[in-house]
Structures are given as structure tokens and as C-alpha cells.
N, C-alpha and C positions, 0 to 999 in steps of 0.2 A: 688132340690131333697131332699127328706126326708132321713136323715141319719139313721133313725130307720127302714125304709122300707127294707124288705128282698131283697137280690140281685137276679136278674133274670139271670139264667145261659145262656150264649151265646151258641148257637148251629148252626154250619154251615149247610147249606143244604146238603143233601145226594148227593154223587157223583154217577151219573147214566150214565155218558158219558164214552164210551169205550176208551182204548188207541188208539192213531193214530200214524202211522209211519211218522216222520218228516224229516228224513235224512237216507241215506244209503251210505255205503262206501265198495267197489268202487261204484262210481255213476252210474246211469242208462246209458247204452250204452258207458261206459268208455272202452278204450283200454289201457291195461297196460302190463308190463313185468310180466312173471310168477315168483313167489317167494313164500315165506311163509306168504304172506299178510293175515291179519285177516279181515274177513268180519264183518262189524259193522252195526247194525240196531238200530237207535235211535227213541225213542217214545217221545210224548209230556208230559209224566208224568212217575213217577216211576211205574214199572211193578212188578208183583208178581213173586216170584221164582217158583210158581206152575202154570202149565197150567190148563185150565178148564177141560181138559181130556188128558190123556197121560202125557208125560214129555216134557220139553223144547227141549230136543234133537230131539223129534219127531215133534216139532212145526216148525222146519226149514228143508226144503228139498233142497238139492243141486243136480242139474242135469247138466252134466252127473255125474254118480257115479264114482269117481276116488279114493276114500278112505273114511275111517270112518269119520263121522262128529261129532264134539264136540261143544256144545252150552253152553256158560257161561253167567250167569246173572250178569249184571253190573249196578244196580240201574235203570236208565231209558233206558237201552240199552241191547241188546244181542250181544255177540261177538261169531263168528262162525269160527272155524278152521277146515281144512280138512287134514287128515293124509297124509303126504308127500307134503303138500302145493298145490298151484295152479299149474296145468300143463301148459306147453307152447302149444299154438296152439289150444285152446279150447274156445268155447263160453259157458259160464256158465249161468244157469237160477236158481235163488234163489226164493223159494216160502215160505212165512210165513203163516202158517195155522191160521185160526181164533180161536185159542185156547189160544193165549197169552192174559192175563188179567191183570188188574191193581190190586192194593191192596184192592179194594172194590168188587172184583169178577166181574167186567164188562169186558167181553171178546170182542176182535176185532169182527167187524161185517162181514167182508169179507176177503178172502185171499189177500195177497199182493205179487206181483211178479215183478222181474226186471232181466235184463240181462247185462252182461259185458263180455269182451273178453280178452284173453291173446294171441291174434294174428289175427285170421281170421276176415274178414269183416262180418257184420251182414247181414244175408239173411232173407228178409221179407217173411216168410213162416210159415206154421203150419201143424201139424198132429193133427186131432181132431176126436173124436169118442165117442161111448157109449159102456160100458161093461154091459152085461145082463146075467143072469143065463140061461143057455141053457135048463134047465128043466122047470123052472117056467116062464121064459120070463120076469122076473122082473129085473129092474136095480140093479147093485151091487155097493153100496157106499164104499169108502175107500179102493179101490182095486189099487194095484200098476200096472202100465202099462209100459212096457219097449219097447223102439225102438232100435233095433240092426241092425248095418250094418257091412260089412266085415272090414271096415277101421276106425271104430270109437268106442269110449267107450260107454257103455250103457246109453242112455238118459231115464229118468224116469218121470212119472207124476202120480198123485193120482186122482182117480175118486171122484167127488163130491157126494152130497146126491142123485142126480138123475142118477148116474152112468156115468156122462160125464167127459171127460178129454181133455186136449189140451197141445201140446208141441210146443212152438214157437222158431223161430230162429235156427233151426237145420241146420247143414251143408248139402249142396246139396248131394243127393244120394238116393239110395233105402234102405228101412228099413223093417225089419220083426218085427211085433208087437206080444207081448205076455203079458199075465196078470196073476197074482196070488196074493193072500193075504198073 
């Protein structure tokens, strides 16, 4: 090598790969005691403190809604706590919206969802549907859909870009659905 030659600066290839969830706690289909446990979502790389749209608090949905949700950024993870902690006798469904991004603004490609229980067995079922504007007939994206029964807390889902929603592993029973933004 010629000591007089100018140095060529090293440049790493641009990161174009979105962050991927590699672990969750409690684990999928875990059955645990109700307490003030923190929900943890780990990614394969450091994630940004900013969501691609909205806030990190809005990036994580907890169903059923049993208290305010607080999301904390922890390097390559998000830690989620629910006001009042986890309730006993509830099947929880956690959804991470595809707005979580890495430091290079690569956002997750798809939502990620898992369930765990503080008591009941898992019921393999689902309520699914489409929300559309009654005047225009067009699908309504980002709409909150609530499933209410006489003996349960409100379960919630968000419609996707096509106005579609799904709620999985609900306790057996009859539900009244409503939606609003």
C-alpha cells in the first residue's frame, strides 16, 4: 500500500431492514398470576424513541382495556405497564402497530399480536368484521371497535387500512359491538 495515497473512507451499507420482534414477555399463550408485571417487547435492533406516526403509547394496544397504558422506550425494547397492573381472570391480547421504527426510520412491516392469560383457558375463537362509512360505503381505517358483554371488560381492536378488524381468544359469551374514532 502506498503511504502517500489518500485514505478511502469506509462506509457501511445503508440499513433498509425494519425492526423485527424477537421476544415477548409474558410469552405467547403463557398463563400467569395477576400482578404488576411489565409487558416487554424485544426487537432485533435498537429502535427509535419516535414512532413513524403517532406516539409509542399509541403503538401498543392492550385488550381488554383495564387501565391507562404506558409505553417506555428501552433501547432495543418497549416496556408496557397498565395502570393498576394485570387483572386476575383475564385473557390479554397485545398488538404492536407497524409504526415502531429503527434509528434509520425503517418501520415494522406488519402488526404483531400475541395473547397471555391471568387465569382462564384460551378459547379458540374470533370476532371479525369490517367497518364502513354508512353514507359513502367506504371502509374506515384506524377505527376503534369495542366488544362489550354484561360480564366482561371492554375488548378492543383497531381497523386496518381496509376497515377490517379481528378480536381473538375472547371469553365465551354474547357481545355487543360498537365503533368510533
